[in-house]
C-alpha positions as CSV (number, residue, x, y, z in Angstrom):
1,X,0.0,0.0,0.0
2,X,2.8,2.4,0.8
3,X,4.5,1.8,-2.5
4,X,1.3,2.6,-4.4
5,X,1.0,5.9,-2.5
6,X,4.5,6.8,-3.5
7,X,3.8,6.0,-7.1
8,X,0.6,8.0,-7.0
9,X,2.5,11.0,-5.5
10,X,5.1,10.8,-8.2
11,X,2.4,10.6,-11.0
12,X,0.5,13.5,-9.4
13,X,3.6,15.6,-9.2
14,X,4.5,14.8,-12.8
15,X,0.9,15.7,-13.9
16,X,1.2,19.1,-12.2
17,X,4.8,19.9,-13.1
18,X,5.1,18.4,-16.6
19,X,2.7,20.8,-18.5
20,X,4.6,23.8,-17.1
21,X,7.8,22.6,-18.7
22,X,6.4,23.0,-22.2
23,X,4.0,25.9,-21.3
24,X,3.8,28.6,-23.9
25,X,4.2,32.2,-22.7
26,X,1.2,34.5,-22.8
27,X,0.5,36.2,-26.1
28,X,1.6,39.9,-26.4
29,X,-0.1,41.6,-29.3
30,X,1.8,44.5,-30.9
31,X,0.1,47.8,-32.0
32,X,0.9,47.5,-35.8
33,X,2.0,44.8,-38.2
34,X,5.4,46.5,-38.5
35,X,5.8,46.3,-34.7
36,X,4.9,42.5,-34.8
37,X,7.7,41.9,-37.3
38,X,10.2,44.1,-35.4
39,X,9.5,42.2,-32.2
40,X,9.9,38.9,-34.1
41,X,13.3,40.0,-35.4
42,X,14.4,41.3,-32.0
43,X,13.4,38.0,-30.3
44,X,15.1,36.0,-33.1
45,X,18.3,38.0,-32.8
46,X,18.3,37.6,-29.0
47,X,17.5,33.9,-29.2
48,X,14.6,34.6,-26.8
49,X,12.1,31.7,-27.2
50,X,9.6,33.2,-24.7
51,X,9.6,36.6,-26.4
52,X,9.2,35.0,-29.8
53,X,6.4,32.7,-28.9
54,X,4.5,35.6,-27.3
55,X,3.7,37.0,-30.7
56,X,2.2,33.8,-32.3
57,X,-1.6,33.3,-32.4
58,X,-3.0,29.8,-31.7
59,X,-3.7,29.1,-35.4
60,X,-0.3,30.2,-36.6
61,X,1.1,28.4,-39.7
62,X,4.7,28.4,-41.0
63,X,5.2,27.6,-44.6
64,X,8.7,26.9,-46.0
65,X,9.9,27.1,-49.6
66,X,10.0,23.3,-50.0
67,X,6.3,23.0,-49.3
68,X,6.8,22.2,-45.6
69,X,4.1,23.3,-43.2
70,X,4.1,23.6,-39.4
71,X,0.7,24.4,-37.9
72,X,-0.3,25.5,-34.4
73,X,1.4,27.4,-31.7
74,X,2.7,24.4,-29.8
75,X,4.3,22.9,-33.0
76,X,5.9,26.3,-33.8
77,X,7.2,26.4,-30.3
78,X,8.9,23.0,-30.7
79,X,10.4,24.2,-34.0
80,X,11.8,27.4,-32.5
81,X,13.0,25.6,-29.4
82,X,15.3,23.7,-31.6
83,X,16.2,26.6,-34.0
84,X,17.2,28.9,-31.1
85,X,19.8,26.5,-29.7
86,X,23.5,27.3,-30.2
87,X,25.1,25.7,-33.3
88,X,26.7,23.0,-31.1
89,X,23.1,22.0,-30.2
90,X,21.9,22.0,-33.9
91,X,20.5,25.5,-33.9
92,X,21.4,28.9,-35.2
93,X,21.5,31.0,-32.1
94,X,24.0,33.8,-32.6
95,X,22.9,34.8,-36.1
96,X,21.5,38.2,-36.7
97,X,18.7,39.1,-39.2
98,X,19.2,42.4,-40.9
99,X,16.3,43.8,-42.8
100,X,17.2,45.0,-46.3
101,X,13.7,45.9,-47.5
102,X,10.3,46.0,-45.7
103,X,7.0,46.5,-47.5
104,X,3.6,46.4,-45.8
105,X,0.5,45.4,-47.8
106,X,-2.6,45.5,-45.6
107,X,-1.8,43.4,-42.5
108,X,1.0,41.6,-44.2
109,X,4.6,42.6,-43.8
110,X,7.1,41.4,-46.5
111,X,10.8,41.4,-45.9
112,X,14.0,40.9,-47.8
113,X,16.7,40.1,-45.2
114,X,20.3,39.1,-44.7
115,X,21.4,36.7,-42.0
116,X,24.9,37.0,-40.6
117,X,26.7,35.0,-37.9
118,X,30.2,34.4,-36.8
119,X,29.9,30.8,-37.8
120,X,28.5,31.6,-41.3
121,X,31.1,31.6,-44.1
122,X,29.1,34.3,-45.9
123,X,25.8,36.2,-45.4
124,X,22.6,34.2,-46.2
125,X,19.8,36.1,-47.9
126,X,16.1,35.4,-48.1
127,X,12.6,36.7,-48.0
128,X,9.6,36.3,-45.8
129,X,5.9,37.3,-45.6
130,X,4.3,37.8,-42.1
131,X,0.5,37.8,-42.1
132,X,-0.8,39.5,-38.9
133,X,-4.2,39.7,-37.2
134,X,-5.0,41.8,-34.2
135,X,-1.3,42.3,-33.4
136,X,-0.2,38.7,-33.6
137,X,1.4,36.5,-36.3
138,X,-1.0,34.0,-38.0
139,X,1.0,33.0,-41.1
140,X,4.7,33.1,-41.9
141,X,5.9,32.2,-45.4
142,X,9.7,31.9,-45.7
143,X,12.5,31.1,-48.1
144,X,14.7,30.0,-45.0
145,X,16.7,26.9,-45.8
146,X,19.2,25.9,-43.2
147,X,20.8,23.4,-45.6
148,X,21.7,26.3,-47.9
149,X,23.7,28.2,-45.3
150,X,27.5,28.1,-45.9
151,X,29.1,27.4,-42.6
152,X,32.7,28.1,-41.6
153,X,34.8,25.0,-41.5
């Protein structure tokens, strides 16, 4: 009987603590579509997962140039949890996104950007479209392709 009480206590503790490990931060809408994208870039450049996830709405979708699709805030959180790791952990933390051109069309902000990092052999360029709604991101379309980055040897 005592053993089952211990097992129950462990399971109860796990049920209470476990969801908080993967808990997403509260959403923090921005006042304009441009501010949403500026916050995204600042969070990305700072490798700040909590700050980045605060700008995604629940029905967010991320579309990549190869036809890949990641849908939902939790799935996007998992994707960025990996991407915001240091290079030794398989991520790109330490890179900096520099906006070369920004054009807003309605609630969509389109960017041409350049990524630079001490571990890149050369800058990496791409483009992105950020669809916003009520101060949050709801769709991100990107040309980002980590396999195309030329890394230093």
